[in-house]
C-alpha positions, 0 to 999 in steps of 0.5 A, a space after each residue: 521478453 518482459 511479462 508483468 504479473 499482478 497479485 490482488 490483496 485487500 485490507 481494511 484499516 482506519 486513519 486520519 489526515 491532520 497537520 498538528 501546526 494547523 487550526 481545526 478549520 484549516 485541516 477541515 478545509 484541506 482534508 474534510 472527512 479525512 480529518 475526523 477526530 475519531 478517524 475514518 476507515 477504508 476497505 483498501 484494494 492492493 495491487 502488487 505488480 511484478 515483472 521479469 522474464 518467464 522461467 523457461 520451464 514453468 513459464 512463470 515470472 513469479 509464483 503467485 502464491 509466493 507473491 501472496 505469502 510475502 504481501 500477507 506477512 509484510 503488508 496485510 498481516 501488519 495493516 489489516 484492521 489496524 489504525 495506520 497512524 498508530 500501528 505500522 512500524 514501517 510508516 514513520 511517525 508524523 507522516 501523513 497516511 495518504 494513499 500516496 505515502 502508503 503506496 511508497 512505504 508498501 513498495 519499499 517493504 515488499 521489494 527487498 523480499 522478492 528474489 525471482 522478479 522485480 517489483 514494478 508497481 504498487 497500486 493502492 485503491 482507496 475507494 472506487 474513485 481514488 487510487 495511487 500508483 507508485 513505480 519505485 521512482 
C-alpha cells in the first residue's frame, strides 16, 4: 500500500523574468509585468508531497513535523522575503525564476534530505490562477 502525504508551507519572494539578449519590447511582450525593472513579488504556496508505505507501528508515511523542518531549513529560510534572481544559491545564475524552474530546483533541494519516504511531487502555487507541479522526471 502506497500512501501520499502533503505538507503545505508558504513564502513570499520577489523576482524578475528577463532575457538579456532581447530588447525591452520583446521582454515585455513575453513576460509582461514579470519583466518590471524593479522586480515584483508573489506570496507562494508550496505543497510538498511524499509517498511511501505507512509504518506498521505509527501508521505514518513520514512525520509531518520532520517534513516541515526539512522544507523550512532548505527552502523557506532560503527563499522567504528574498530576491529569487539574486539570493538563493541553489538556483543557478542566469536561470529564469519561473514557477516551473523553481519547482524543479526545490524538488532537487529537498529530495536528498528525506530518509523514511520518497519525494513524490512539488506543487508551487504562484497565484490563485497559476501553479506548477514537478514529479522528479
